[in-house]
C-alpha positions in Angstrom: 102.0 37.6 98.3 101.3 35.2 95.5 98.7 32.5 96.0 100.1 29.0 96.7 101.6 27.5 93.6 101.6 30.8 91.7 104.8 32.8 91.3 105.1 36.5 91.6 106.4 36.6 88.0 103.3 34.8 86.8 101.1 37.3 88.6 103.0 40.2 87.1 102.7 38.8 83.6 99.0 38.2 83.9 98.4 41.7 85.4 100.2 43.4 82.4 98.5 41.1 79.8 95.1 41.9 81.3 95.9 45.7 81.2 97.0 45.8 77.6 94.2 43.5 76.4 91.6 45.7 78.2 92.0 48.6 75.6 93.4 49.2 72.2 96.1 51.6 73.5 97.2 52.0 77.1 99.7 54.9 76.9 99.9 58.1 74.9 102.3 56.9 72.3 104.7 59.8 73.2 108.1 59.2 74.7 108.5 59.8 78.4 109.5 63.4 79.3 112.3 62.3 81.6 113.9 60.2 78.8 113.7 63.1 76.3 115.1 65.6 78.8 118.0 63.4 80.0 119.0 61.6 76.8 118.6 64.3 74.1 122.3 65.3 74.2 123.9 61.8 74.5 125.7 60.2 71.6 123.7 57.3 70.4 124.9 53.7 71.0 123.3 50.5 72.3 120.2 51.1 74.5 118.1 48.8 76.7 114.5 50.0 77.3 113.2 48.1 80.3 109.5 47.6 80.5 109.0 49.2 77.1 105.2 48.7 76.9 103.9 49.8 73.5 107.3 51.1 72.5 107.1 54.9 72.4 110.5 55.3 74.2 112.2 52.6 72.0 110.9 54.3 68.8 112.1 57.7 70.0 115.5 56.3 70.7 115.7 54.4 67.4 114.7 57.6 65.5 117.8 59.3 67.0 120.2 56.6 66.0 120.2 54.3 69.0 120.3 50.6 68.5 117.5 49.5 70.8 116.7 46.3 72.7 113.2 46.7 74.2 112.1 44.3 77.0 108.6 43.8 78.3 106.7 41.0 80.1 103.5 41.5 78.0 103.3 39.8 74.7 100.3 42.0 73.7 102.3 45.2 74.3 105.2 44.0 72.3 103.1 42.9 69.4 101.7 46.4 69.2 105.1 47.9 69.5 106.7 45.7 66.9 103.9 46.3 64.4 104.8 50.0 64.5 108.6 49.8 64.2 111.1 47.5 62.6 114.7 47.6 63.5 114.3 47.3 67.2 114.9 44.0 69.1 111.6 43.4 70.9 112.0 40.8 73.7 109.1 39.3 75.7 110.6 38.2 79.0 110.4 38.8 82.7 113.3 40.9 83.8 114.0 38.8 86.8 114.4 35.7 84.6 116.2 37.4 81.7 120.0 37.2 81.4 121.5 40.5 80.4 124.9 40.8 78.8 127.3 42.6 81.1 128.7 45.9 80.0 126.7 45.8 76.7 124.6 49.0 76.8 125.5 52.6 76.5 122.1 53.4 78.0 119.8 51.4 80.3 116.5 53.3 80.6 114.1 52.3 83.3 111.0 54.6 83.0 108.3 54.1 85.6 109.0 50.3 85.7 107.9 48.8 89.0 111.4 47.8 90.1 111.1 46.0 93.4 113.8 46.7 96.1 115.6 43.5 95.0 119.4 44.0 94.8 119.7 41.0 92.4 117.5 42.6 89.7 119.0 46.1 90.2 122.5 44.7 90.1 121.7 42.9 86.8 120.6 46.2 85.3 123.6 48.2 86.6 126.0 45.5 85.3 124.5 45.8 81.9 125.7 49.4 81.5 129.0 49.7 79.6 131.9 51.8 80.9 131.0 55.4 80.1 127.4 54.5 79.7 124.3 55.9 81.4 121.7 54.4 83.8 118.5 56.4 83.7 115.7 55.7 86.2 112.4 57.6 86.6 109.5 56.9 88.9 106.6 58.7 90.4 107.3 60.8 93.5 106.4 58.7 96.6 104.2 61.6 97.8 101.9 60.8 94.9 101.7 57.1 95.5 99.6 54.9 97.9 101.4 53.1 100.7 101.5 49.7 98.9 104.1 51.1 96.5 106.7 51.4 99.4 108.4 48.2 98.4 109.5 49.6 95.0 112.8 51.4 94.2 113.2 55.1 94.2 116.4 57.0 93.1 117.8 57.2 96.6 117.6 53.4 96.9 119.6 53.0 93.7 122.1 55.7 94.6 122.9 53.9 97.9 124.1 50.8 96.0 126.3 52.6 93.5 130.0 52.2 94.2 133.1 54.2 93.1 132.6 53.0 89.5 129.6 55.4 89.2 129.0 59.2 89.2 125.5 60.3 90.1 124.6 63.2 87.7 121.0 63.7 88.7 119.1 62.5 91.8 116.0 64.7 92.3 112.2 65.1 92.4 110.9 67.5 89.7 107.5 68.5 88.3 106.3 66.3 85.4 106.9 67.8 82.0 103.8 66.1 80.6 100.3 65.5 82.1 99.9 62.4 84.2 98.0 59.5 82.7 94.2 59.8 82.9 92.8 58.8 86.2 96.1 59.4 88.1 97.3 62.3 90.2 101.0 62.1 89.6 102.4 65.6 89.7 106.2 65.0 90.2 108.8 62.6 88.9 111.8 61.2 90.8 114.8 60.9 88.5 118.2 59.3 88.8 120.8 59.6 86.1 124.2 58.0 86.7 127.2 57.4 84.6 129.4 54.4 84.9 133.0 55.7 84.8 134.8 52.3 84.7 
């Protein structure tokens, strides 16, 4: 719960800014393994990278011909990302407050983004996927997470809200293909890949 007078969004922004400012590089600089595994064979188009951080996934996509819009709440993270790669639209904004064009993206990638169980935000992301496009979501397996993470989405939560316009291609827990970040004990990923059919 946010302190009186302070929004949850403001708390989130401050948390991520503090994290990125605390060190010169937070993440490995390598694209997420789930993204590489699930997207490698897709024809490139318009992609939205949600919670892009320092930009490794966005750069990987762009190098393979995707036209990428990369969204993050941390200005520090985006400044680092933009310094390393031109040709990507880097947007500093809170997802809950950001309008997303409906049906605009052939890929919406949500990699380890702390997506709360909020149908409004999830619906916005799903609506942004173009017909024929892909929604890709990866998270840490709940068995590797402390109880306070129970309010965040897992693939089953998302699969439950998909209607007949969607085909679920992957909904599973699998071993990580890359080591967990230092200081964490994540051994498995949960993955949902769905295609919007109409």
